[in-house]
N, C-alpha and C positions, 0 to 999 in steps of 0.2 A: 485913388491912381496904384498899379499894382506895380511889380519885376518886367512884366513885357514889354510894357511901358519904360520903362528907367532909362537917362541915357548911362554910355557906358563910363566908368571912372568919375564918375560923382555920391559921394557916398549920403545916405538915405538911412532914415531913422523908420524901423519897421512900425508900420502904425497897429497890424492885427496878420494876428496867420489865419485864415478858413478854413480847417478841412472836415470834413467827414468821420474822421477816425483817429480813434485818441492815442493807437500805435504810431503814430503817422506825426501827432503832436509831441507825445513825446521823443519820437527821434528828434523830429527838429530843434526842439527843446535843448539836447543835450548837442549837438551844433554848437546852440548858441540864438537859433532863429526864436527870439519870442518879441513881443511888444519892446520898446525902450532901447533894442537894439542897434544898433549901424550896421548898413550891410551894404555893399557897392558890389555892383556887374563890373565885371570884366572885360566879357566880350558876351554877344549874345547870337548864338549860333544854330544852327538849322536846328528846329525839337528839343528846343533850350535855352540854358544863355549857365555862364560860370560865375558865381558869382566870392565874395570873398567874404568871412565872417570869423573875429573875430583875429584877422592875421592866417586866418586855413582858407584855402580855395577849395569850392563843392563842381558841382558841376549836375545841375536840377534839372529837371524835364518842364515847359512847358503850362504842363497841367497844376504843377505845383510854385514854380513863380508865378501865376497869374493867382494861387491861395495867401498868396506876400503880399500884400498890400501892403504900402510906403507914403 
């Protein structure tokens, strides 16, 4: 399952982040988005979603949300 299928307000544990871009992997790691970290979908928006990682909120697009498996 990925973030596009996640229910709002429920905390999930990230299982894997699957991207083809090393720079994107490094960026997500710097945000705290890596395997074993908790993540919560705050809301789903057209074209993406708002997530909470380590007490910070981020807006991510659908393509990135699909790359984060929970």
